[in-house]
PyMOL commands that place a pseudoatom at each C-alpha (Angstrom):
pseudoatom trace, name=CA, resn=GLN, resi=1, chain=A, elem=C, hetatm=0, pos=[86.837, 106.636, 109.379]
pseudoatom trace, name=CA, resn=VAL, resi=2, chain=A, elem=C, hetatm=0, pos=[88.459, 107.477, 106.048]
pseudoatom trace, name=CA, resn=HIS, resi=3, chain=A, elem=C, hetatm=0, pos=[92.193, 107.151, 105.651]
pseudoatom trace, name=CA, resn=LEU, resi=4, chain=A, elem=C, hetatm=0, pos=[94.495, 107.690, 102.701]
pseudoatom trace, name=CA, resn=VAL, resi=5, chain=A, elem=C, hetatm=0, pos=[98.067, 106.904, 103.660]
pseudoatom trace, name=CA, resn=GLU, resi=6, chain=A, elem=C, hetatm=0, pos=[100.870, 107.615, 101.207]
pseudoatom trace, name=CA, resn=SER, resi=7, chain=A, elem=C, hetatm=0, pos=[104.255, 105.961, 101.373]
pseudoatom trace, name=CA, resn=GLY, resi=8, chain=A, elem=C, hetatm=0, pos=[107.298, 105.430, 99.193]
pseudoatom trace, name=CA, resn=GLY, resi=9, chain=A, elem=C, hetatm=0, pos=[108.636, 108.949, 98.950]
pseudoatom trace, name=CA, resn=GLY, resi=10, chain=A, elem=C, hetatm=0, pos=[112.263, 109.821, 99.515]
pseudoatom trace, name=CA, resn=LEU, resi=11, chain=A, elem=C, hetatm=0, pos=[115.472, 111.065, 97.982]
pseudoatom trace, name=CA, resn=VAL, resi=12, chain=A, elem=C, hetatm=0, pos=[116.482, 109.747, 94.563]
pseudoatom trace, name=CA, resn=GLN, resi=13, chain=A, elem=C, hetatm=0, pos=[119.079, 110.728, 91.987]
pseudoatom trace, name=CA, resn=PRO, resi=14, chain=A, elem=C, hetatm=0, pos=[118.072, 112.137, 88.614]
pseudoatom trace, name=CA, resn=GLY, resi=15, chain=A, elem=C, hetatm=0, pos=[117.148, 109.300, 86.275]
pseudoatom trace, name=CA, resn=GLY, resi=16, chain=A, elem=C, hetatm=0, pos=[116.093, 107.104, 89.157]
pseudoatom trace, name=CA, resn=SER, resi=17, chain=A, elem=C, hetatm=0, pos=[112.752, 105.560, 90.037]
pseudoatom trace, name=CA, resn=LEU, resi=18, chain=A, elem=C, hetatm=0, pos=[110.331, 105.517, 92.941]
pseudoatom trace, name=CA, resn=ARG, resi=19, chain=A, elem=C, hetatm=0, pos=[106.968, 103.920, 93.534]
pseudoatom trace, name=CA, resn=LEU, resi=20, chain=A, elem=C, hetatm=0, pos=[104.460, 105.732, 95.672]
pseudoatom trace, name=CA, resn=SER, resi=21, chain=A, elem=C, hetatm=0, pos=[101.647, 103.846, 97.370]
pseudoatom trace, name=CA, resn=CYS, resi=22, chain=A, elem=C, hetatm=0, pos=[98.334, 105.118, 98.687]
pseudoatom trace, name=CA, resn=ALA, resi=23, chain=A, elem=C, hetatm=0, pos=[96.547, 102.746, 101.040]
pseudoatom trace, name=CA, resn=ALA, resi=24, chain=A, elem=C, hetatm=0, pos=[92.841, 103.524, 101.296]
pseudoatom trace, name=CA, resn=SER, resi=25, chain=A, elem=C, hetatm=0, pos=[90.373, 102.575, 104.003]
pseudoatom trace, name=CA, resn=GLY, resi=26, chain=A, elem=C, hetatm=0, pos=[86.999, 103.682, 105.298]
pseudoatom trace, name=CA, resn=PHE, resi=27, chain=A, elem=C, hetatm=0, pos=[85.241, 103.960, 101.943]
pseudoatom trace, name=CA, resn=THR, resi=28, chain=A, elem=C, hetatm=0, pos=[84.371, 101.783, 98.949]
pseudoatom trace, name=CA, resn=PHE, resi=29, chain=A, elem=C, hetatm=0, pos=[87.558, 101.963, 96.941]
pseudoatom trace, name=CA, resn=ASN, resi=30, chain=A, elem=C, hetatm=0, pos=[86.032, 100.860, 93.630]
pseudoatom trace, name=CA, resn=GLU, resi=31, chain=A, elem=C, hetatm=0, pos=[83.508, 103.726, 93.664]
pseudoatom trace, name=CA, resn=PHE, resi=32, chain=A, elem=C, hetatm=0, pos=[86.195, 106.386, 93.669]
pseudoatom trace, name=CA, resn=ALA, resi=33, chain=A, elem=C, hetatm=0, pos=[88.592, 107.704, 91.076]
pseudoatom trace, name=CA, resn=MET, resi=34, chain=A, elem=C, hetatm=0, pos=[92.130, 107.881, 92.416]
pseudoatom trace, name=CA, resn=ARG, resi=35, chain=A, elem=C, hetatm=0, pos=[94.450, 110.761, 91.647]
pseudoatom trace, name=CA, resn=TRP, resi=36, chain=A, elem=C, hetatm=0, pos=[97.966, 111.864, 92.436]
pseudoatom trace, name=CA, resn=TYR, resi=37, chain=A, elem=C, hetatm=0, pos=[98.772, 115.533, 92.834]
pseudoatom trace, name=CA, resn=ARG, resi=38, chain=A, elem=C, hetatm=0, pos=[102.002, 117.277, 93.650]
pseudoatom trace, name=CA, resn=GLN, resi=39, chain=A, elem=C, hetatm=0, pos=[102.858, 120.652, 95.124]
pseudoatom trace, name=CA, resn=VAL, resi=40, chain=A, elem=C, hetatm=0, pos=[105.963, 122.740, 95.591]
pseudoatom trace, name=CA, resn=PRO, resi=41, chain=A, elem=C, hetatm=0, pos=[106.107, 125.720, 97.943]
pseudoatom trace, name=CA, resn=GLY, resi=42, chain=A, elem=C, hetatm=0, pos=[104.585, 128.842, 96.455]
pseudoatom trace, name=CA, resn=ARG, resi=43, chain=A, elem=C, hetatm=0, pos=[102.816, 127.027, 93.648]
pseudoatom trace, name=CA, resn=GLU, resi=44, chain=A, elem=C, hetatm=0, pos=[99.367, 125.547, 93.170]
pseudoatom trace, name=CA, resn=ARG, resi=45, chain=A, elem=C, hetatm=0, pos=[98.770, 121.863, 93.595]
pseudoatom trace, name=CA, resn=GLU, resi=46, chain=A, elem=C, hetatm=0, pos=[99.176, 120.134, 90.235]
pseudoatom trace, name=CA, resn=LEU, resi=47, chain=A, elem=C, hetatm=0, pos=[97.322, 117.062, 88.981]
pseudoatom trace, name=CA, resn=VAL, resi=48, chain=A, elem=C, hetatm=0, pos=[99.912, 114.464, 87.981]
pseudoatom trace, name=CA, resn=ALA, resi=49, chain=A, elem=C, hetatm=0, pos=[97.870, 111.384, 87.146]
pseudoatom trace, name=CA, resn=ALA, resi=50, chain=A, elem=C, hetatm=0, pos=[94.395, 109.971, 87.577]
pseudoatom trace, name=CA, resn=ALA, resi=51, chain=A, elem=C, hetatm=0, pos=[92.855, 106.533, 87.353]
pseudoatom trace, name=CA, resn=GLY, resi=52, chain=A, elem=C, hetatm=0, pos=[89.108, 106.286, 87.056]
pseudoatom trace, name=CA, resn=SER, resi=53, chain=A, elem=C, hetatm=0, pos=[86.963, 103.810, 88.918]
pseudoatom trace, name=CA, resn=ILE, resi=54, chain=A, elem=C, hetatm=0, pos=[86.583, 102.045, 85.584]
pseudoatom trace, name=CA, resn=ALA, resi=55, chain=A, elem=C, hetatm=0, pos=[89.598, 99.870, 84.843]
pseudoatom trace, name=CA, resn=GLY, resi=56, chain=A, elem=C, hetatm=0, pos=[91.907, 101.180, 82.191]
pseudoatom trace, name=CA, resn=SER, resi=57, chain=A, elem=C, hetatm=0, pos=[90.911, 104.843, 82.255]
pseudoatom trace, name=CA, resn=THR, resi=58, chain=A, elem=C, hetatm=0, pos=[93.947, 106.964, 83.058]
pseudoatom trace, name=CA, resn=ILE, resi=59, chain=A, elem=C, hetatm=0, pos=[95.164, 110.481, 82.358]
pseudoatom trace, name=CA, resn=TYR, resi=60, chain=A, elem=C, hetatm=0, pos=[98.529, 112.128, 82.874]
pseudoatom trace, name=CA, resn=ALA, resi=61, chain=A, elem=C, hetatm=0, pos=[99.965, 115.582, 83.000]
pseudoatom trace, name=CA, resn=ASP, resi=62, chain=A, elem=C, hetatm=0, pos=[102.043, 116.312, 79.906]
pseudoatom trace, name=CA, resn=SER, resi=63, chain=A, elem=C, hetatm=0, pos=[105.107, 116.762, 82.077]
pseudoatom trace, name=CA, resn=VAL, resi=64, chain=A, elem=C, hetatm=0, pos=[105.031, 113.131, 83.252]
pseudoatom trace, name=CA, resn=LYS, resi=65, chain=A, elem=C, hetatm=0, pos=[103.653, 111.249, 80.238]
pseudoatom trace, name=CA, resn=GLY, resi=66, chain=A, elem=C, hetatm=0, pos=[105.830, 108.303, 79.358]
pseudoatom trace, name=CA, resn=ARG, resi=67, chain=A, elem=C, hetatm=0, pos=[107.625, 108.437, 82.713]
pseudoatom trace, name=CA, resn=PHE, resi=68, chain=A, elem=C, hetatm=0, pos=[104.902, 107.926, 85.337]
pseudoatom trace, name=CA, resn=THR, resi=69, chain=A, elem=C, hetatm=0, pos=[102.306, 105.186, 85.559]
pseudoatom trace, name=CA, resn=ILE, resi=70, chain=A, elem=C, hetatm=0, pos=[99.277, 105.184, 87.810]
pseudoatom trace, name=CA, resn=SER, resi=71, chain=A, elem=C, hetatm=0, pos=[97.624, 101.940, 88.806]
pseudoatom trace, name=CA, resn=ARG, resi=72, chain=A, elem=C, hetatm=0, pos=[95.214, 100.621, 91.370]
pseudoatom trace, name=CA, resn=ASP, resi=73, chain=A, elem=C, hetatm=0, pos=[94.772, 97.277, 93.104]
pseudoatom trace, name=CA, resn=LYS, resi=74, chain=A, elem=C, hetatm=0, pos=[91.162, 96.687, 94.109]
pseudoatom trace, name=CA, resn=ASP, resi=75, chain=A, elem=C, hetatm=0, pos=[92.079, 93.689, 96.249]
pseudoatom trace, name=CA, resn=LYS, resi=76, chain=A, elem=C, hetatm=0, pos=[94.494, 95.767, 98.337]
pseudoatom trace, name=CA, resn=ASN, resi=77, chain=A, elem=C, hetatm=0, pos=[92.515, 99.030, 98.182]
pseudoatom trace, name=CA, resn=THR, resi=78, chain=A, elem=C, hetatm=0, pos=[95.721, 100.698, 97.121]
pseudoatom trace, name=CA, resn=ALA, resi=79, chain=A, elem=C, hetatm=0, pos=[96.711, 103.104, 94.381]
pseudoatom trace, name=CA, resn=TYR, resi=80, chain=A, elem=C, hetatm=0, pos=[100.236, 103.410, 93.072]
pseudoatom trace, name=CA, resn=LEU, resi=81, chain=A, elem=C, hetatm=0, pos=[102.323, 105.892, 91.172]
pseudoatom trace, name=CA, resn=GLN, resi=82, chain=A, elem=C, hetatm=0, pos=[105.348, 104.370, 89.490]
pseudoatom trace, name=CA, resn=MET, resi=83, chain=A, elem=C, hetatm=0, pos=[107.794, 107.161, 88.679]
pseudoatom trace, name=CA, resn=SER, resi=84, chain=A, elem=C, hetatm=0, pos=[110.747, 106.602, 86.360]
pseudoatom trace, name=CA, resn=SER, resi=85, chain=A, elem=C, hetatm=0, pos=[113.366, 108.797, 84.702]
pseudoatom trace, name=CA, resn=LEU, resi=86, chain=A, elem=C, hetatm=0, pos=[112.908, 111.250, 87.527]
pseudoatom trace, name=CA, resn=LYS, resi=87, chain=A, elem=C, hetatm=0, pos=[114.037, 114.829, 87.072]
pseudoatom trace, name=CA, resn=PRO, resi=88, chain=A, elem=C, hetatm=0, pos=[114.872, 117.526, 89.633]
pseudoatom trace, name=CA, resn=GLU, resi=89, chain=A, elem=C, hetatm=0, pos=[111.680, 119.340, 88.606]
pseudoatom trace, name=CA, resn=ASP, resi=90, chain=A, elem=C, hetatm=0, pos=[109.687, 116.353, 89.861]
pseudoatom trace, name=CA, resn=THR, resi=91, chain=A, elem=C, hetatm=0, pos=[110.683, 117.336, 93.388]
pseudoatom trace, name=CA, resn=ALA, resi=92, chain=A, elem=C, hetatm=0, pos=[107.493, 118.041, 95.344]
pseudoatom trace, name=CA, resn=VAL, resi=93, chain=A, elem=C, hetatm=0, pos=[105.167, 116.774, 98.005]
pseudoatom trace, name=CA, resn=TYR, resi=94, chain=A, elem=C, hetatm=0, pos=[102.939, 114.169, 96.386]
pseudoatom trace, name=CA, resn=PHE, resi=95, chain=A, elem=C, hetatm=0, pos=[99.348, 113.797, 97.564]
pseudoatom trace, name=CA, resn=CYS, resi=96, chain=A, elem=C, hetatm=0, pos=[96.906, 110.987, 97.043]
pseudoatom trace, name=CA, resn=ASN, resi=97, chain=A, elem=C, hetatm=0, pos=[93.296, 111.953, 96.315]
pseudoatom trace, name=CA, resn=ALA, resi=98, chain=A, elem=C, hetatm=0, pos=[90.100, 109.932, 96.118]
pseudoatom trace, name=CA, resn=ILE, resi=99, chain=A, elem=C, hetatm=0, pos=[87.029, 111.461, 94.521]
pseudoatom trace, name=CA, resn=SER, resi=100, chain=A, elem=C, hetatm=0, pos=[83.513, 110.366, 93.677]
pseudoatom trace, name=CA, resn=VAL, resi=101, chain=A, elem=C, hetatm=0, pos=[81.392, 112.847, 91.751]
pseudoatom trace, name=CA, resn=ARG, resi=102, chain=A, elem=C, hetatm=0, pos=[78.326, 110.656, 92.185]
pseudoatom trace, name=CA, resn=LEU, resi=103, chain=A, elem=C, hetatm=0, pos=[78.728, 110.447, 95.968]
pseudoatom trace, name=CA, resn=LYS, resi=104, chain=A, elem=C, hetatm=0, pos=[79.975, 114.055, 96.226]
pseudoatom trace, name=CA, resn=ARG, resi=105, chain=A, elem=C, hetatm=0, pos=[82.891, 112.937, 98.355]
pseudoatom trace, name=CA, resn=GLU, resi=106, chain=A, elem=C, hetatm=0, pos=[86.577, 113.771, 98.153]
pseudoatom trace, name=CA, resn=TYR, resi=107, chain=A, elem=C, hetatm=0, pos=[89.415, 112.686, 100.411]
pseudoatom trace, name=CA, resn=TRP, resi=108, chain=A, elem=C, hetatm=0, pos=[93.113, 113.612, 100.672]
pseudoatom trace, name=CA, resn=GLY, resi=109, chain=A, elem=C, hetatm=0, pos=[96.159, 111.942, 102.081]
pseudoatom trace, name=CA, resn=GLN, resi=110, chain=A, elem=C, hetatm=0, pos=[98.773, 113.722, 104.150]
pseudoatom trace, name=CA, resn=GLY, resi=111, chain=A, elem=C, hetatm=0, pos=[101.406, 113.801, 101.404]
pseudoatom trace, name=CA, resn=THR, resi=112, chain=A, elem=C, hetatm=0, pos=[104.832, 112.288, 100.917]
pseudoatom trace, name=CA, resn=GLN, resi=113, chain=A, elem=C, hetatm=0, pos=[107.991, 114.148, 99.967]
pseudoatom trace, name=CA, resn=VAL, resi=114, chain=A, elem=C, hetatm=0, pos=[109.830, 113.239, 96.781]
pseudoatom trace, name=CA, resn=THR, resi=115, chain=A, elem=C, hetatm=0, pos=[113.224, 114.851, 96.258]
pseudoatom trace, name=CA, resn=VAL, resi=116, chain=A, elem=C, hetatm=0, pos=[115.191, 114.335, 93.052]
pseudoatom trace, name=CA, resn=SER, resi=117, chain=A, elem=C, hetatm=0, pos=[118.758, 115.505, 93.500]
pseudoatom trace, name=CA, resn=SER, resi=118, chain=A, elem=C, hetatm=0, pos=[122.317, 114.402, 92.971]
for i in range(1, 118): cmd.bond("trace and resi %d" % i, "trace and resi %d" % (i + 1))
show_as sticks, trace
zoom trace
């Protein structure tokens, strides 16, 4: 059974940092690209960062470039999103996503709330 479990969300002051984790199980982690999305009420889900199954391939939304870093640990089957210099507009529910175009499979986590406020 496939599981993507996010953790690490919470309340942080502007300028602060958080690290989100996404623990994966039930599928071959290295065959999937890992992505982080975020969503605020009334808006579409937004792609924040992605890390391909090939080491070193990453992309970021313009709004988070230079502040967020996505990484993955193949030994722990876990993806991370290190968030720094957080702004109130980063407030959202953050979702972990695993996708394999070759296998035609896509999985989602349940989401974790990040709130940036003083």
